[in-house]
C-alpha positions in Angstrom: 104.3 0.8 51.1 104.2 -0.2 47.2 101.0 0.0 45.2 100.5 -3.7 45.8 96.6 -4.3 47.1 95.9 -6.2 50.0 92.3 -7.1 49.5 91.0 -8.7 52.3 87.6 -9.2 54.1 87.5 -7.3 57.3 85.2 -7.2 60.7 84.2 -4.7 63.5 86.3 -4.2 66.4 84.4 -4.4 69.6 85.0 -5.2 73.3 88.6 -5.7 72.2 87.9 -8.3 69.6 87.4 -8.6 65.7 84.0 -9.6 65.0 82.1 -10.3 61.9 79.1 -8.2 61.5 75.6 -10.0 61.9 74.3 -8.9 59.1 76.8 -10.5 56.6 76.9 -7.8 54.3 80.0 -6.0 52.9 81.1 -2.9 51.3 84.0 -3.3 48.5 86.4 -0.7 48.7 88.0 0.2 45.4 91.2 2.4 44.8 90.1 5.4 43.1 93.2 5.6 41.0 92.4 2.2 39.3 88.9 1.3 40.0 89.2 -2.4 39.1 91.7 -2.6 42.3 89.0 -3.9 45.2 91.3 -2.9 48.2 89.2 -4.3 50.8 85.9 -5.6 52.1 84.3 -4.0 55.2 81.2 -4.8 57.1 77.8 -3.1 56.3 76.7 -3.4 59.9 73.3 -4.0 61.7 71.4 -2.4 64.2 73.0 -5.4 66.9 76.5 -4.7 65.8 76.0 -1.0 66.7 74.3 -1.7 69.9 76.9 -4.4 70.7 79.5 -1.3 70.2 77.6 1.4 72.6 77.5 -1.4 75.5 81.0 -2.5 75.1 82.2 1.0 75.4 79.7 1.6 78.4 80.7 -1.4 80.2 84.6 -0.3 79.6 84.1 3.2 81.0 84.3 2.8 84.5 87.4 1.2 84.8 89.2 3.4 82.2 87.8 6.9 83.5 88.9 5.4 86.9 92.7 5.1 85.5 94.8 8.4 86.4 95.5 10.7 83.7 99.1 9.4 83.8 98.2 6.2 83.4 96.1 7.1 80.3 98.8 9.0 78.8 101.3 6.0 79.2 99.0 3.7 77.0 98.7 6.6 74.0 102.2 7.5 74.3 102.8 3.6 73.1 100.2 4.3 70.1 102.3 7.3 69.0 105.4 5.0 69.4 103.7 2.3 67.1 102.4 5.5 64.6 105.9 6.4 64.3 106.7 2.9 63.4 103.8 2.2 61.0 103.9 5.8 59.0 104.7 4.4 55.5 102.2 1.8 55.7 99.4 3.9 57.0 100.2 6.3 54.3 100.0 3.7 51.9 96.5 2.9 53.1 95.4 6.4 52.7 96.8 6.6 49.1 94.8 3.4 47.9 91.7 4.4 49.4 91.8 8.3 49.2 93.7 8.8 46.0 95.6 11.7 47.2 99.6 11.5 46.5 101.7 9.6 48.5 103.7 12.5 50.1 100.4 14.5 50.9 99.3 10.9 52.7 102.7 11.0 54.4 102.2 14.6 55.4 98.8 13.7 57.0 100.4 11.0 59.2 103.0 13.6 60.6 100.4 16.0 61.0 98.3 13.3 63.4 101.4 12.5 65.1 101.7 16.3 65.9 98.1 16.6 67.1 98.8 13.7 69.5 101.8 14.8 70.9 100.0 17.8 71.7 96.6 16.0 73.1 98.6 14.3 75.3 100.4 16.7 76.9 96.9 19.0 77.1 95.5 16.2 78.9 98.2 16.1 81.6 97.6 20.1 82.4 94.0 20.7 81.8 92.3 19.0 84.7 91.0 21.7 86.9 91.4 25.4 88.3 91.5 26.0 92.0 90.6 29.5 93.7 92.9 30.4 96.9 90.5 30.6 99.7 90.2 33.3 102.2 91.3 32.3 105.8 88.2 30.3 107.1 86.3 30.6 104.1 85.1 27.4 101.9 87.8 25.7 99.3 86.0 26.8 95.7 87.5 24.5 92.7 86.3 22.9 89.6 87.4 19.7 88.1 86.8 18.2 84.7 85.0 14.7 84.1 84.6 12.7 81.2 81.3 12.0 79.8 81.0 8.7 79.2 80.5 7.0 75.6 81.0 9.2 72.8 81.2 8.9 69.1 83.6 10.1 66.6 82.4 10.1 62.8 85.0 10.5 60.6 85.5 11.7 57.0 87.0 10.3 53.9 89.3 13.2 53.0 91.7 13.1 55.8 90.8 9.2 57.2 93.6 9.5 59.9 94.5 12.8 60.9 90.7 13.6 62.0 90.2 10.3 63.8 93.7 11.4 65.7 92.1 14.7 66.4 88.9 13.3 68.2 89.8 10.0 69.6 92.6 11.1 71.4 91.3 13.8 73.2 88.2 12.2 74.3 90.4 8.9 75.3 92.9 11.2 77.5 89.7 12.8 79.0 88.7 9.1 80.0 85.6 8.7 77.7 85.3 5.6 75.9 84.7 6.0 71.9 82.9 4.3 69.4 84.9 5.1 65.8 82.7 5.4 62.8 84.9 5.9 59.6 83.6 7.2 56.3 82.7 4.3 53.9 85.1 5.6 51.4 88.3 5.0 53.8 87.4 2.2 56.2 90.9 0.6 55.7 92.7 3.5 57.2 90.1 3.2 60.2 91.3 -0.3 60.6 95.1 0.7 60.4 94.1 3.3 63.4 92.2 1.1 65.6 94.9 -1.9 65.3 97.7 1.0 66.9 95.6 1.1 70.1 94.9 -2.6 70.3 98.3 -3.4 69.7 99.6 -0.9 71.9 97.2 -2.6 75.1 94.2 -0.1 75.2 91.8 -2.1 77.5 89.2 -4.0 75.5 86.2 -1.7 74.9 87.3 1.6 75.4 88.1 2.1 71.5 85.4 0.2 69.3 85.4 0.4 65.6 82.4 -0.1 63.3 81.4 0.5 59.5 78.7 0.7 57.2 76.3 3.3 55.9 75.9 6.5 57.9 72.4 7.0 58.2 72.1 3.6 59.8 74.7 4.3 62.3 73.3 7.7 63.4 69.8 6.6 63.7 70.7 4.0 65.9 73.6 5.3 68.1 72.6 8.7 68.6 69.3 7.3 69.9 71.0 4.9 72.5 70.6 6.4 76.2 74.4 5.6 77.0 76.0 7.9 74.3 76.8 11.3 75.8 78.1 13.0 72.8 78.9 13.1 69.2 82.0 14.8 66.9 81.2 14.7 63.1 83.4 16.1 60.2 82.0 16.1 56.8 79.2 17.9 55.0 77.2 20.5 56.0 73.7 18.4 55.0 75.0 15.3 57.0 75.9 17.6 59.9 72.5 19.1 60.1 70.8 15.5 60.1 73.4 14.3 62.8 72.6 17.6 65.0 69.0 16.7 64.8 69.5 13.4 65.7 71.6 14.2 68.6 69.1 17.1 69.8 66.2 14.6 70.5 68.4 12.7 73.2 70.4 15.7 74.3 73.7 14.6 73.0 76.5 16.8 72.9 77.3 17.4 69.3 80.4 18.9 68.0 80.2 19.6 63.7 83.3 20.6 61.4 81.4 21.0 58.2 81.8 22.3 54.9 83.2 25.8 53.6 83.5 28.4 50.3 86.7 29.5 51.5 87.9 32.7 50.0 91.7 33.7 48.8 91.5 37.7 48.4 94.7 38.7 46.7 95.3 42.6 46.8 97.4 45.0 44.1 100.3 45.5 46.6 100.6 41.5 47.0 103.7 39.7 46.6 102.0 38.0 43.3 104.4 34.7 43.6 103.7 33.9 46.8 100.1 34.5 46.1 100.1 32.4 43.0 101.9 29.7 45.0 98.8 29.7 47.6 96.2 29.6 45.1 97.5 26.9 43.7 98.2 24.7 46.3 94.7 25.6 48.1 92.6 24.9 45.2 94.5 21.8 43.9 96.3 20.1 46.8 94.6 17.0 47.6 92.6 17.3 44.3 90.7 20.4 46.0 89.1 18.0 48.5 90.3 19.8 52.0 87.4 21.3 53.8 89.8 24.4 54.1 90.9 24.3 50.6 90.5 27.5 48.6 87.4 27.6 46.3 86.8 31.4 45.4 89.6 33.4 44.3 88.4 37.1 44.6 91.0 39.5 42.7 90.6 43.1 41.9 89.7 43.8 38.2 93.0 45.4 37.8 95.1 42.3 38.4 92.9 40.1 37.3 93.3 39.2 33.8 97.5 39.0 34.4 96.8 36.7 37.7 94.2 34.4 36.2 96.6 33.7 33.2 99.5 32.8 35.3 97.5 30.7 37.3 96.0 29.0 34.8 99.6 28.0 33.2 100.5 26.5 36.5 97.1 24.8 36.5 97.7 23.2 33.2 101.1 22.0 34.0 100.1 19.9 37.1 100.7 16.4 36.2 97.7 14.3 37.1 97.9 10.8 38.2 98.0 7.5 40.2 99.1 9.0 44.2 101.6 6.2 44.5 103.5 7.3 41.6 106.5 9.8 42.8 106.0 12.0 39.7 102.2 12.9 40.4 101.5 16.1 41.3 97.5 15.6 41.9 95.9 12.4 42.4 92.4 11.2 41.6 89.3 12.4 43.3 87.9 9.9 46.0 85.5 7.7 43.8 82.8 7.2 41.5 80.2 9.5 43.3 82.5 12.4 44.0 83.6 12.5 40.5 79.8 12.6 39.0 79.2 15.3 41.7 82.1 17.3 40.4 81.7 17.0 36.8 78.1 18.1 37.3 79.2 21.5 39.1 81.7 22.1 36.1 78.8 21.5 33.7 76.5 23.8 35.9 79.3 26.5 36.1 79.7 26.7 32.1 75.6 26.7 32.2 75.6 29.7 34.4 77.7 31.7 31.9 81.3 31.7 33.8 84.1 31.3 31.5 85.9 28.2 31.7 89.7 29.3 31.4 91.0 25.7 32.0 90.6 22.2 33.1 86.6 21.3 32.9 87.0 17.7 31.8 87.3 13.9 33.4 90.7 13.1 31.9 90.5 10.1 29.5 93.4 7.9 27.8 95.6 5.0 29.1 95.9 4.8 33.0 93.2 7.7 32.9 90.4 5.4 32.2 90.8 3.3 35.2 90.2 5.9 37.9 88.7 9.1 38.7 90.8 12.0 37.4 89.1 15.5 36.9 91.7 18.2 35.1 92.7 21.3 37.7 89.9 23.7 36.6 89.3 27.3 37.1 86.6 29.4 35.8 86.6 33.3 35.4 84.1 35.9 35.6 82.0 34.1 38.3 79.1 36.2 39.8 78.7 35.8 43.9 75.0 34.5 43.2 76.4 31.7 40.9 75.7 28.1 42.4 79.3 27.1 42.0 80.2 30.6 43.9 77.8 29.6 46.5 77.9 25.8 46.9 80.9 23.3 48.0 81.8 21.6 45.2 84.8 19.7 47.2 87.2 19.4 44.1 89.9 20.6 42.1 87.3 23.3 40.9 88.5 27.2 41.6 85.9 30.1 41.1 87.3 33.7 40.2 85.3 36.4 41.5 86.5 40.1 40.1 86.0 43.2 42.3 86.4 46.8 42.5 88.1 47.6 45.7 89.0 46.3 49.4 85.8 46.6 50.7 83.8 44.7 47.8 86.3 42.1 48.4 85.5 41.7 51.9 81.8 42.0 51.1 82.1 39.2 48.7 84.3 37.0 51.1 81.1 37.0 53.6 78.6 36.6 50.9 78.1 33.0 51.6 76.5 30.6 53.9 79.7 29.0 55.1 82.1 30.5 57.4 85.2 28.1 58.0 88.4 29.4 56.6 89.7 32.6 54.6 93.2 34.5 53.7 94.2 37.8 52.5 97.4 38.8 50.5 98.3 41.9 51.0 101.8 44.1 52.1 99.3 46.7 54.0 99.4 46.1 57.4 96.4 48.1 58.0 94.1 46.2 55.1 95.4 42.9 56.8 94.2 43.8 60.3 90.7 45.2 58.5 90.0 41.9 56.7 91.1 39.7 60.1 88.5 41.8 62.0 85.8 42.0 59.0 85.9 38.4 57.8 83.3 35.8 59.0 85.0 32.6 59.4 86.7 30.4 62.3 90.0 30.4 60.7 91.6 33.4 58.7 95.0 34.1 57.4 97.3 36.9 56.3 99.9 35.9 53.6 99.0 32.1 54.0 97.1 29.5 52.1 93.7 29.0 53.5 94.3 25.2 54.6 96.8 26.1 57.2 96.2 25.0 60.8 97.9 24.1 63.9 97.0 21.8 67.0 97.5 24.3 69.4 94.5 26.7 67.9 90.9 25.5 67.7 89.9 24.1 64.0 86.5 24.8 62.7 83.9 27.2 61.3 80.7 29.4 61.9 77.6 29.9 60.3 77.2 27.0 58.3 80.5 25.7 58.6 80.2 24.4 62.3 79.2 23.9 65.8 80.4 23.2 69.2 84.0 24.0 68.7 86.1 24.0 71.8 88.0 27.3 72.9 91.7 27.6 72.3 94.2 26.0 74.5 92.5 22.8 75.9 90.7 22.1 72.3 89.0 18.6 72.3 89.3 18.0 76.1 86.8 20.9 76.4 84.1 19.5 74.4 84.6 15.7 75.8 84.3 17.1 79.4 82.0 18.2 82.1 82.8 20.7 84.6 82.1 19.9 88.5 82.5 23.1 90.5 83.3 21.9 94.2 83.2 24.0 97.2 84.5 22.6 100.8 83.9 24.2 104.0 86.0 23.0 107.0 83.9 21.5 109.6 83.5 23.0 113.1 85.5 20.7 115.0 82.4 19.6 116.9 80.9 16.1 116.9 78.1 14.4 118.6 
């Protein structure tokens, strides 16, 4: 896809039909690299719209859940085939609405396809366990049952991968789904939903609605037909969703914020560690939930490491994600830009040393969009707000420590527990770090954002809840277990 904008007014997808909102109000979506470009208009839905989506999903559930898992997998494999055909179109939509580089958008689509392949195969294998009975005793087994109507609330930073990771296991398990994308990236949600429509998914099995998250959560999570919600986004919003869900006993899965630490020890491969720090901090403009936001360094190597990393950061070419020479795109919208700049100003007021960046980029095409220079703060104290609160932008905080033990303590000194990493050639210290660190994901000699579909993704502490176990991943969250005991009849009658 080129940089041509496809401005258009879109509707909701409810019960197998694209419908205009009853409210008649729309949100303008703008290209963060060029705010004068309105990429699309999406409905600001009413309570009636949201209720119709729930009702459509409820009506579709009996038919979809009665299909065999093989029949459901055939539909989803058609979706996957269309995903491959439309990969460039989808990647272009991601860049137009999110701002990330086109190659990063293509990588997101590729990772979504890998997620989908894995979840389809898991769905074909993960539907029960049998205990061999003793002779003459009752048979004992358990089966997985779909929940019913489930809700997927997805973020703007990975607007295609995350819907795939949530919706595919939910659908494979036999549930029907309501997808609510982030208000900043609904065009990507439209492209996602269109794949299922064109693949022949039965009406009402997947429904797509847009609008304010607060209105959606209030209406949908109080609806008696809704059984579960899977949310990815900020911790503050996740807590509100958890409270709403609890009132109606709605099962809740939360993938939330992080303040992810990269520890580099004196014996590390410094070039590899520099690569990991730069990638983790500035890829996708620092807008991964697993981005590296804290860099923890022993004082003995800190001056040299920070100096070399700063030179790399200053050389990063910031620009429009559709430009092939760009190395970091804009941040995703005006409000995000304001929030990041607020934290940069706060860091300077708190006394952290600004090593590089720290400004909104201006002049030429920069004046059209939301561009922030890659930023590094040094001599950050662990109690500073920039070291404790999620900034979600291209801002890296360097914390200096005396030794390995202090590095472990500082890593855990955060309300979050999403991801972490250590660079060292000492197996004993690497093992000790893995055992001590309080995060849902951790890495040795790898950047903090690395993940694979076969292992669960999510954090602990203030970073997540309801994350499924390894192996079956999302299927476990989207199903109930039923234990069955069958005793042979006596053969007598009458």
